[in-house]
All heavy atoms as an XYZ file, in Angstrom:
777
protein
N      70.003   -120.062     24.033
C      70.179   -118.916     23.223
C      71.004   -119.410     22.014
O      72.061   -120.110     22.095
C      70.947   -117.805     23.840
C      71.356   -116.677     22.944
S      72.471   -115.496     23.827
C      71.293   -114.373     24.276
N      70.690   -119.022     20.777
C      71.340   -119.326     19.614
C      71.934   -117.934     19.043
O      71.308   -116.924     19.004
C      70.523   -119.884     18.482
C      70.035   -121.349     18.802
O      70.845   -122.000     19.470
N      68.823   -121.600     18.430
N      73.230   -118.041     18.653
C      73.938   -116.855     18.146
C      74.561   -117.190     16.779
O      75.157   -118.199     16.625
C      75.036   -116.352     19.043
C      74.484   -115.950     20.337
C      75.851   -115.220     18.361
C      75.577   -115.594     21.405
N      74.238   -116.456     15.747
C      74.825   -116.632     14.428
C      76.325   -116.001     14.532
O      76.311   -114.818     14.867
C      74.005   -115.976     13.355
C      72.717   -116.616     13.175
O      72.634   -117.911     13.289
N      71.699   -115.945     12.782
N      77.242   -116.673     14.195
C      78.684   -116.264     14.401
C      79.412   -116.140     13.157
O      79.333   -117.101     12.321
C      79.308   -117.264     15.461
C      80.613   -116.898     15.993
C      80.484   -115.583     16.831
C      81.103   -118.012     16.894
N      80.128   -115.068     12.880
C      81.019   -114.940     11.773
C      82.380   -115.132     12.129
O      82.891   -114.597     13.114
C      80.813   -113.583     11.120
C      79.606   -113.364     10.267
C      79.694   -112.004      9.568
O      80.286   -111.019     10.083
N      79.070   -111.899      8.409
N      83.161   -116.080     11.409
C      84.555   -116.194     11.633
C      85.247   -115.945     10.345
O      84.792   -116.128      9.298
C      84.879   -117.606     12.204
C      84.403   -118.649     11.250
C      84.266   -117.800     13.524
C      84.864   -120.099     11.652
N      86.567   -115.487     10.489
C      87.299   -115.210      9.289
C      87.698   -116.508      8.537
O      87.632   -117.577      9.092
C      88.616   -114.426      9.731
O      89.440   -115.245     10.380
N      88.108   -116.305      7.305
C      88.484   -117.517      6.525
C      89.701   -118.169      7.070
O      89.791   -119.431      7.095
C      88.809   -116.977      5.096
C      87.546   -116.643      4.330
O      86.471   -117.013      4.743
O      87.704   -115.979      3.322
N      90.689   -117.370      7.602
C      91.885   -118.006      8.109
C      91.549   -118.804      9.404
O      92.117   -119.892      9.638
C      92.913   -116.873      8.478
O      92.434   -115.999      9.474
N      90.657   -118.434     10.257
C      90.249   -119.140     11.460
C      89.486   -120.435     10.977
O      89.783   -121.491     11.501
C      89.362   -118.299     12.380
C      88.770   -119.146     13.440
C      90.152   -117.151     12.992
N      88.609   -120.338     10.044
C      87.941   -121.453      9.547
C      88.897   -122.534      8.885
O      88.790   -123.703      9.209
C      86.982   -121.059      8.377
C      86.151   -122.139      7.864
C      85.123   -122.711      8.646
C      86.341   -122.587      6.641
C      84.318   -123.751      8.088
C      85.569   -123.639      6.032
C      84.571   -124.233      6.761
O      83.809   -125.267      6.314
N      89.881   -122.057      8.156
C      90.855   -122.978      7.630
C      91.669   -123.653      8.660
O      92.014   -124.816      8.652
C      91.789   -122.199      6.618
C      91.095   -121.824      5.328
C      91.989   -121.026      4.419
C      91.232   -120.523      3.284
N      92.058   -119.620      2.423
N      92.023   -122.906      9.790
C      92.810   -123.433     10.790
C      92.014   -124.465     11.650
O      92.600   -125.550     12.066
C      93.254   -122.366     11.762
N      90.729   -124.270     11.736
C      89.832   -125.269     12.345
C      89.794   -126.555     11.565
O      89.837   -127.582     12.106
C      88.428   -124.710     12.607
C      88.229   -123.815     13.710
C      86.820   -123.197     13.619
C      88.348   -124.511     15.027
N      89.641   -126.479     10.204
C      89.518   -127.625      9.429
C      90.880   -128.302      9.338
O      90.876   -129.527      9.349
C      89.130   -127.202      8.022
C      87.670   -126.731      7.832
C      87.373   -126.356      6.409
C      86.680   -127.804      8.348
N      92.013   -127.649      9.173
C      93.335   -128.215      9.070
C      93.762   -128.912     10.402
O      94.290   -129.985     10.400
C      94.258   -127.124      8.666
N      93.640   -128.220     11.468
C      94.085   -128.730     12.718
C      93.170   -129.517     13.567
O      93.561   -130.435     14.273
N      91.930   -129.218     13.427
C      90.971   -129.972     14.265
C      90.987   -129.485     15.745
O      90.382   -130.185     16.539
N      91.748   -128.546     16.040
C      91.914   -128.113     17.447
C      90.968   -126.927     17.733
O      90.387   -126.338     16.809
C      93.317   -127.663     17.681
C      94.291   -128.867     17.655
O      93.928   -129.953     17.826
N      95.510   -128.600     17.216
N      90.911   -126.581     19.008
C      90.137   -125.455     19.382
C      90.927   -124.083     19.071
O      92.121   -124.172     19.138
C      89.825   -125.451     20.907
C      88.981   -126.652     21.267
C      88.673   -126.677     22.704
N      89.797   -126.329     23.566
C      89.723   -126.014     24.830
N      88.525   -125.912     25.429
N      90.769   -125.825     25.489
N      90.191   -123.075     18.858
C      90.834   -121.743     18.723
C      90.237   -120.832     19.752
O      88.976   -120.693     19.793
C      90.671   -121.197     17.233
C      91.343   -122.137     16.273
C      91.190   -119.798     17.171
C      91.266   -121.731     14.754
N      91.049   -120.167     20.498
C      90.558   -119.309     21.546
C      90.351   -117.960     20.959
O      91.024   -117.581     20.111
C      91.521   -119.190     22.693
C      91.717   -120.511     23.544
C      92.655   -120.349     24.623
O      93.422   -119.397     24.704
N      92.674   -121.374     25.538
N      89.339   -117.287     21.491
C      88.974   -115.917     21.060
C      87.833   -115.378     21.826
O      87.463   -115.936     22.895
N      87.385   -114.220     21.300
C      86.226   -113.623     21.960
C      85.179   -113.368     20.899
O      85.456   -113.331     19.765
C      86.651   -112.337     22.610
O      87.212   -111.431     21.686
N      83.954   -113.177     21.420
C      82.794   -112.851     20.516
C      82.342   -111.461     20.797
O      82.042   -111.084     21.988
C      81.672   -113.881     20.843
C      82.059   -115.300     20.524
C      80.459   -113.516     19.975
C      81.033   -116.300     20.903
N      82.313   -110.676     19.744
C      81.798   -109.288     19.801
C      80.323   -109.359     19.279
O      80.161   -109.582     18.084
N      79.386   -109.092     20.127
C      78.030   -109.134     19.638
C      77.669   -107.851     18.837
O      77.944   -106.775     19.324
C      77.058   -109.312     20.835
C      77.039   -110.601     21.594
C      76.103   -110.574     22.741
C      76.760   -111.729     20.676
N      77.144   -108.113     17.764
C      76.616   -106.987     16.847
C      75.115   -106.726     17.146
O      74.721   -105.594     17.167
C      76.767   -107.473     15.342
C      76.219   -106.365     14.427
C      78.198   -107.781     14.987
N      74.401   -107.711     17.539
C      73.041   -107.666     17.992
C      72.835   -108.751     18.990
O      73.716   -109.578     19.195
C      72.132   -107.778     16.867
O      72.046   -109.061     16.349
N      71.667   -108.858     19.609
C      71.444   -109.959     20.602
C      71.597   -111.399     20.040
O      71.781   -112.380     20.775
C      70.053   -109.754     21.144
C      69.827   -108.315     20.886
C      70.580   -107.994     19.666
N      71.552   -111.560     18.739
C      71.573   -112.861     18.153
C      72.734   -113.083     17.079
O      72.862   -114.049     16.476
C      70.265   -113.206     17.413
O      70.014   -112.322     16.478
C      69.188   -113.302     18.512
N      73.560   -111.996     16.833
C      74.680   -112.126     15.890
C      75.891   -111.551     16.507
O      75.864   -110.585     17.229
C      74.217   -111.275     14.666
C      73.089   -111.865     13.890
C      72.822   -111.083     12.586
O      73.570   -110.081     12.300
O      71.851   -111.492     11.903
N      77.045   -112.180     16.086
C      78.303   -111.723     16.646
C      79.418   -112.010     15.687
O      79.332   -112.809     14.757
N      80.635   -111.475     15.998
C      81.844   -111.708     15.232
C      82.825   -112.388     16.181
O      82.946   -111.958     17.279
C      82.452   -110.417     14.674
C      81.551   -109.783     13.701
O      80.971   -110.407     12.800
N      81.391   -108.461     13.782
N      83.502   -113.453     15.631
C      84.520   -114.093     16.455
C      85.878   -113.474     16.196
O      86.266   -113.373     15.007
C      84.540   -115.578     16.157
C      85.558   -116.323     16.860
C      85.374   -116.691     18.207
C      86.824   -116.625     16.305
C      86.369   -117.412     18.935
C      87.792   -117.386     16.986
C      87.544   -117.790     18.235
N      86.576   -113.127     17.204
C      87.999   -112.537     17.039
C      88.933   -113.471     17.759
O      88.897   -113.566     18.999
C      88.108   -111.137     17.701
C      87.043   -110.220     17.047
O      87.036   -110.009     15.877
N      86.068   -109.612     17.885
N      89.818   -114.086     16.946
C      90.797   -115.075     17.524
C      91.812   -114.259     18.271
O      92.256   -113.260     17.934
C      91.434   -115.862     16.423
N      92.232   -114.866     19.485
C      93.308   -114.299     20.211
C      94.637   -114.522     19.525
O      94.859   -115.590     18.900
C      93.424   -114.860     21.649
C      92.255   -114.531     22.514
N      91.851   -113.250     22.746
C      91.458   -115.329     23.177
C      90.796   -113.226     23.555
N      90.441   -114.499     23.886
N      95.513   -113.528     19.535
C      96.840   -113.740     19.011
C      97.604   -114.619     19.942
O      97.648   -114.395     21.142
C      97.604   -112.415     18.902
C      96.876   -111.469     17.952
C      97.669   -111.552     16.670
N      97.030   -110.606     15.744
C      96.940   -110.794     14.451
N      97.405   -111.984     13.946
N      96.401   -110.007     13.641
N      98.208   -115.627     19.398
C      98.916   -116.618     20.211
C     100.239   -116.969     19.536
O     100.319   -116.895     18.301
C      98.190   -117.928     20.410
C      96.921   -117.660     21.210
C      96.318   -119.012     21.556
N      97.327   -119.776     22.378
C      96.989   -120.353     23.458
N      95.891   -120.347     23.912
N      97.873   -121.021     24.160
N     101.251   -117.309     20.283
C     102.527   -117.759     19.615
C     102.198   -119.070     18.940
O     101.449   -119.889     19.409
C     103.563   -117.974     20.649
O     103.116   -118.850     21.705
C     104.003   -116.661     21.396
N     102.729   -119.199     17.766
C     102.503   -120.380     16.972
C     103.048   -121.717     17.524
O     104.075   -122.183     17.145
C     103.090   -120.137     15.589
C     104.175   -119.131     15.876
C     103.741   -118.352     17.064
N     102.405   -122.217     18.605
C     102.737   -123.470     19.178
C     103.995   -123.393     20.072
O     104.571   -122.373     20.240
N     104.369   -124.576     20.501
C     105.554   -124.663     21.368
C     106.802   -124.531     20.457
O     106.820   -124.990     19.346
C     105.597   -125.997     22.058
C     104.562   -126.179     23.040
C     105.076   -126.007     24.438
O     106.260   -126.193     24.710
O     104.188   -125.729     25.299
N     107.801   -123.929     21.072
C     109.127   -123.812     20.414
C     109.727   -125.210     20.432
O     109.608   -125.957     21.314
C     109.994   -122.758     21.117
C     109.426   -121.438     21.005
C     110.353   -120.431     21.574
N     111.676   -120.681     21.205
C     112.706   -119.966     21.535
N     112.588   -118.852     22.112
N     113.928   -120.271     21.064
N     110.469   -125.548     19.325
C     110.997   -126.887     19.232
C     112.071   -127.133     20.370
O     112.277   -128.302     20.739
C     111.709   -126.956     17.903
C     111.571   -125.610     17.230
C     110.699   -124.816     18.093
N     112.676   -126.125     20.892
C     113.722   -126.258     21.941
C     113.150   -126.316     23.369
O     113.884   -126.318     24.381
C     114.791   -125.268     21.800
C     114.323   -123.825     22.090
O     113.068   -123.643     21.958
O     115.131   -122.985     22.364
N     111.799   -126.245     23.482
C     111.198   -126.235     24.800
C     111.122   -127.618     25.414
O     110.714   -128.588     24.763
C     109.740   -125.696     24.707
O     109.731   -124.387     24.236
C     109.058   -125.721     26.083
N     111.591   -127.710     26.568
C     111.504   -129.053     27.308
C     110.628   -128.750     28.517
O     110.767   -127.662     29.198
C     112.920   -129.516     27.808
C     113.677   -129.886     26.506
C     115.054   -130.368     26.875
N     115.908   -129.307     27.558
C     116.518   -128.260     26.938
N     116.353   -128.167     25.657
N     117.241   -127.448     27.633
N     109.699   -129.668     28.833
C     108.826   -129.335     29.988
C     108.547   -130.665     30.744
O     108.692   -131.770     30.301
C     107.589   -128.685     29.524
C     106.640   -129.497     28.711
C     105.632   -130.244     29.299
C     106.748   -129.575     27.410
C     104.748   -131.050     28.550
C     105.958   -130.299     26.543
C     104.888   -131.070     27.219
O     104.078   -131.815     26.414
N     108.075   -130.511     32.010
C     107.665   -131.610     32.854
C     106.362   -131.232     33.386
O     106.016   -130.123     33.792
C     108.665   -131.891     33.942
C     108.255   -133.089     34.813
C     108.862   -130.677     34.791
C     109.326   -133.448     35.803
N     105.478   -132.175     33.341
C     104.113   -131.990     34.048
C     104.156   -132.421     35.373
O     104.677   -133.454     35.770
C     103.017   -132.827     33.236
C     101.650   -132.630     33.713
C     100.669   -133.263     32.814
C      99.246   -133.093     33.194
N      98.882   -132.328     34.320
N     103.700   -131.507     36.265
C     103.674   -131.711     37.709
C     102.255   -132.045     38.136
O     101.222   -131.811     37.384
C     104.219   -130.506     38.454
C     105.591   -130.010     38.021
C     105.976   -128.718     38.548
C     106.575   -131.046     38.566
N     102.120   -132.448     39.339
C     100.727   -132.812     39.894
C      99.767   -131.622     39.770
O      98.609   -131.720     39.514
C     100.811   -133.431     41.184
N     100.355   -130.432     40.093
C      99.572   -129.149     40.089
C     100.041   -128.105     39.176
O      99.783   -126.896     39.370
C      99.465   -128.670     41.520
C      98.759   -129.526     42.478
N      99.284   -130.453     43.249
C      97.394   -129.592     42.763
C      98.425   -131.068     43.962
N      97.288   -130.582     43.724
N     100.803   -128.524     38.188
C     101.221   -127.416     37.239
C     102.239   -127.973     36.228
O     102.149   -129.196     35.808
N     103.187   -127.071     35.863
C     104.114   -127.457     34.789
C     105.377   -126.611     34.935
O     105.402   -125.457     35.306
C     103.449   -127.128     33.497
C     104.349   -127.366     32.244
C     103.466   -126.951     31.062
N     104.384   -126.608     29.949
C     104.066   -126.649     28.682
N     102.966   -127.217     28.376
N     104.973   -126.292     27.760
N     106.563   -127.234     34.612
C     107.750   -126.441     34.533
C     108.368   -126.548     33.139
O     108.294   -127.678     32.549
C     108.771   -126.985     35.582
N     108.878   -125.510     32.537
C     109.458   -125.589     31.219
C     110.799   -124.855     31.138
O     111.035   -123.889     31.982
C     108.465   -124.987     30.179
O     108.280   -123.607     30.402
N     111.580   -125.259     30.245
C     112.896   -124.741     30.030
C     113.160   -124.406     28.626
O     112.886   -125.339     27.734
C     114.004   -125.669     30.534
C     115.350   -125.155     30.377
C     113.729   -126.119     31.974
N     113.656   -123.286     28.245
C     114.106   -122.967     26.868
C     115.476   -122.385     27.045
O     115.984   -122.203     28.170
C     113.171   -121.947     26.135
O     113.306   -120.719     26.774
C     111.740   -122.486     26.060
N     116.064   -122.007     25.901
C     117.414   -121.303     25.945
C     117.337   -119.997     26.715
O     118.196   -119.590     27.330
C     117.909   -121.031     24.535
C     118.076   -122.268     23.723
C     119.642   -122.681     23.756
O     120.434   -121.759     23.941
O     119.873   -123.936     23.526
N     116.170   -119.287     26.610
C     116.087   -117.860     27.121
C     115.352   -117.875     28.465
O     115.530   -116.874     29.216
C     115.263   -116.963     26.231
C     115.862   -116.797     24.857
C     115.581   -117.802     23.774
O     114.543   -118.504     23.968
O     116.397   -117.996     22.927
N     114.529   -118.855     28.839
C     113.759   -118.722     30.034
C     113.420   -119.972     30.756
O     113.384   -121.052     30.061
C     112.501   -117.854     29.781
C     111.212   -118.610     29.518
C     110.046   -117.720     29.328
N     110.339   -116.581     28.441
C     109.538   -115.799     27.973
N     108.249   -116.018     28.090
N     109.830   -114.756     27.259
N     113.110   -119.906     32.025
C     112.631   -121.021     32.767
C     111.266   -120.609     33.353
O     111.161   -119.467     33.878
C     113.596   -121.317     33.908
C     113.069   -122.387     34.862
C     115.006   -121.773     33.369
N     110.362   -121.491     33.366
C     109.002   -121.166     33.826
C     108.439   -122.264     34.734
O     108.640   -123.410     34.469
C     108.020   -120.958     32.715
O     106.724   -120.749     33.135
N     107.791   -121.848     35.825
C     107.159   -122.765     36.748
C     105.700   -122.157     36.996
O     105.512   -121.090     37.413
C     107.830   -122.912     37.996
C     107.119   -123.681     39.186
C     106.891   -125.101     38.749
C     107.906   -123.635     40.420
N     104.733   -123.022     36.739
C     103.378   -122.621     37.005
C     102.686   -123.654     37.845
O     102.714   -124.931     37.577
C     102.539   -122.576     35.634
O     103.191   -121.616     34.770
C     101.126   -122.066     35.936
N     102.162   -123.262     39.016
C     101.408   -124.185     39.856
C     100.004   -123.610     40.066
O      99.791   -122.365     40.226
C     102.079   -124.223     41.248
C     103.395   -124.871     41.261
C     104.017   -124.758     42.661
C     103.387   -126.315     40.783
N      98.968   -124.504     39.979
C      97.639   -124.119     40.366
C      97.028   -125.116     41.242
O      96.996   -126.308     40.979
C      96.828   -124.161     38.999
C      97.246   -123.062     38.089
C      96.267   -122.993     36.888
N      96.593   -121.874     36.029
C      97.318   -121.883     34.976
N      97.845   -123.014     34.605
N      97.570   -120.847     34.263
N      96.656   -124.572     42.461
C      96.076   -125.443     43.463
C      94.582   -124.972     43.722
O      94.323   -123.863     44.056
C      96.888   -125.383     44.808
C      98.334   -125.630     44.459
C      96.264   -126.233     45.820
C      99.230   -125.333     45.584
N      93.682   -125.917     43.435
C      92.271   -125.599     43.680
C      91.966   -125.568     45.183
O      92.340   -126.368     45.923
C      91.429   -126.716     43.046
C      89.936   -126.289     42.952
O      89.557   -125.502     43.702
O      89.304   -126.855     42.018
N      91.338   -124.474     45.602
C      91.064   -124.303     46.974
C      90.107   -125.339     47.500
O      90.060   -125.566     48.744
C      90.466   -122.951     47.228
C      91.511   -121.872     47.098
C      90.861   -120.528     47.515
N      91.842   -119.432     47.438
C      92.453   -118.963     48.548
N      92.161   -119.468     49.641
N      93.306   -117.979     48.445
N      89.389   -126.036     46.629
C      88.521   -127.168     47.104
C      89.239   -128.415     47.358
O      88.620   -129.423     47.706
C      87.378   -127.350     46.060
C      86.472   -126.085     46.015
C      85.466   -126.275     44.944
N      86.196   -126.144     43.633
C      85.743   -125.475     42.591
N      84.567   -124.984     42.540
N      86.540   -125.309     41.543
N      90.471   -128.408     47.059
C      91.325   -129.699     47.303
C      91.700   -129.681     48.798
O      92.738   -129.218     49.199
C      92.587   -129.777     46.426
C      92.342   -129.953     44.976
C      93.702   -130.069     44.292
O      94.376   -131.122     44.474
O      93.910   -129.158     43.464
N      90.847   -130.203     49.572
C      91.011   -130.112     51.067
C      92.046   -130.971     51.627
O      92.574   -130.912     52.640
C      89.621   -130.447     51.791
O      89.185   -131.804     51.327
C      88.503   -129.452     51.431
N      92.375   -132.029     50.814
C      93.445   -132.920     51.263
C      94.938   -132.434     50.862
O      95.862   -133.131     51.148
C      93.259   -134.302     50.710
C      93.208   -134.365     49.129
O      92.717   -133.307     48.559
O      93.660   -135.350     48.556
N      94.900   -131.281     50.314
C      96.222   -130.670     49.841
C      96.631   -129.462     50.726
O      95.762   -128.603     51.004
C      96.139   -130.345     48.359
C      97.314   -129.549     47.898
C      95.884   -131.514     47.540
N      97.860   -129.473     51.122
C      98.356   -128.310     51.913
C      99.168   -127.498     50.872
O     100.212   -127.879     50.406
C      99.192   -128.741     53.040
C      99.771   -127.508     53.825
C      98.516   -129.621     54.044
N      98.736   -126.349     50.551
C      99.478   -125.532     49.507
C     101.009   -125.337     49.647
O     101.733   -125.431     48.753
C      98.673   -124.180     49.501
C      97.298   -124.523     49.968
C      97.544   -125.611     50.969
N     101.348   -125.048     50.923
C     102.782   -124.836     51.143
C     103.593   -126.112     50.823
O     104.741   -126.026     50.426
C     103.027   -124.223     52.515
S     102.529   -125.397     53.889
N     102.997   -127.243     51.081
C     103.680   -128.534     50.786
C     103.806   -128.637     49.348
O     104.803   -129.215     48.813
C     103.014   -129.711     51.529
C     103.214   -129.666     53.053
C     102.431   -130.811     53.683
O     101.878   -131.644     52.937
O     102.388   -130.813     54.901
N     102.706   -128.389     48.634
C     102.729   -128.530     47.171
C     103.786   -127.721     46.579
O     104.596   -128.101     45.688
C     101.330   -128.251     46.546
C     101.414   -128.090     45.016
C     100.345   -129.258     46.966
N     103.799   -126.421     47.082
C     104.862   -125.533     46.514
C     106.240   -125.930     46.793
O     107.126   -125.963     45.946
C     104.643   -124.053     47.150
C     103.341   -123.527     46.566
C     105.799   -123.198     46.777
C     102.878   -122.261     47.331
N     106.476   -126.542     47.998
C     107.782   -127.012     48.393
C     108.208   -128.218     47.559
O     109.267   -128.224     46.913
C     107.791   -127.316     49.829
C     109.151   -127.712     50.380
O     110.193   -127.074     49.973
O     109.234   -128.697     51.202
N     107.356   -129.203     47.478
C     107.709   -130.492     46.779
C     107.720   -130.298     45.347
O     108.747   -130.709     44.659
C     106.636   -131.541     47.146
C     106.820   -132.787     46.294
C     106.694   -131.848     48.620
N     106.736   -129.638     44.740
C     106.764   -129.515     43.244
C     107.846   -128.510     42.702
O     108.284   -128.724     41.681
C     105.379   -129.173     42.813
C     104.411   -130.341     43.019
C     103.104   -130.208     42.439
O     102.895   -129.475     41.472
O     102.158   -130.871     42.971
N     108.077   -127.501     43.517
C     109.160   -126.619     43.072
C     110.586   -127.301     43.117
O     111.435   -127.009     42.325
C     109.208   -125.299     43.879
O     109.490   -125.600     45.212
N     110.643   -128.180     44.045
C     111.991   -129.052     44.158
C     112.013   -129.973     42.875
O     113.170   -130.051     42.253
C     112.077   -129.805     45.446
C     113.357   -130.522     45.556
C     114.551   -129.615     45.544
O     114.611   -128.624     46.217
N     115.511   -129.887     44.670
N     110.914   -130.623     42.523
C     110.891   -131.418     41.340
C     111.203   -130.546     40.129
O     111.989   -130.976     39.232
C     109.484   -131.970     41.152
C     109.025   -133.067     42.138
C     107.698   -133.546     41.807
O     107.304   -133.731     40.685
O     107.015   -133.877     42.819
N     110.671   -129.365     39.990
C     110.948   -128.407     38.919
C     112.395   -127.978     38.858
O     113.000   -127.958     37.830
C     110.019   -127.262     38.987
N     112.992   -127.816     40.102
C     114.286   -127.412     40.152
C     115.283   -128.500     39.664
O     116.269   -128.259     38.962
C     114.624   -126.994     41.651
O     115.979   -126.715     41.764
N     114.940   -129.703     40.126
C     115.837   -130.796     39.645
C     115.673   -130.978     38.067
O     116.759   -131.255     37.344
C     115.327   -132.135     40.281
C     115.539   -132.105     41.822
O     116.365   -131.343     42.201
O     114.899   -132.971     42.512
N     114.491   -130.807     37.557
C     114.279   -130.884     36.118
C     115.062   -129.807     35.399
O     115.763   -130.053     34.334
C     112.758   -130.803     35.822
C     112.514   -130.680     34.313
C     112.598   -131.796     33.533
C     112.113   -129.457     33.749
C     112.255   -131.709     32.182
C     111.908   -129.368     32.457
C     111.917   -130.462     31.527
N     114.974   -128.499     35.909
C     115.759   -127.416     35.237
C     117.227   -127.729     35.304
O     117.919   -127.490     34.259
C     115.286   -126.085     35.888
C     116.284   -124.999     35.460
C     113.913   -125.805     35.617
N     117.624   -128.176     36.456
C     119.117   -128.400     36.630
C     119.571   -129.507     35.607
O     120.617   -129.388     35.016
C     119.407   -128.834     38.047
C     120.869   -129.143     38.309
C     121.811   -128.073     38.392
C     121.374   -130.407     38.403
C     123.126   -128.226     38.634
C     122.715   -130.615     38.668
C     123.574   -129.505     38.751
O     124.921   -129.774     38.959
N     118.776   -130.547     35.491
C     119.145   -131.641     34.559
C     119.011   -131.119     33.110
O     119.671   -131.756     32.210
C     118.215   -132.796     34.696
N     118.233   -130.104     32.740
C     118.080   -129.702     31.348
C     118.782   -128.297     30.973
O     118.408   -127.736     30.050
C     116.640   -129.631     31.053
C     115.995   -130.976     30.893
O     116.181   -131.608     29.808
N     115.372   -131.445     31.933
N     119.692   -127.937     31.842
C     120.359   -126.633     31.603
C     121.617   -126.849     30.891
O     122.291   -127.792     30.918
C     120.694   -125.936     32.858
O     119.662   -125.831     33.658
């Protein structure tokens, strides 16, 4: 299927300038035409954000908040989720303690 897509000038300029992907949604006007609507996102990482990549996620620290995200695919049969949570949350805890 081919769809003719309209994007705004600002999205087009951002694509050319950054060369990165832009997330959004497509609102179909007809079966073959649509409008692209970029999702509102915070403009990049804050300069004071420190983070660590974990085997199944990421932990980050800023002046205002601490965040831990873990994602375990259910098809990873060699992984025990409770062990991942235990081990990686300890790694994140050590990282947060060192960066507070």
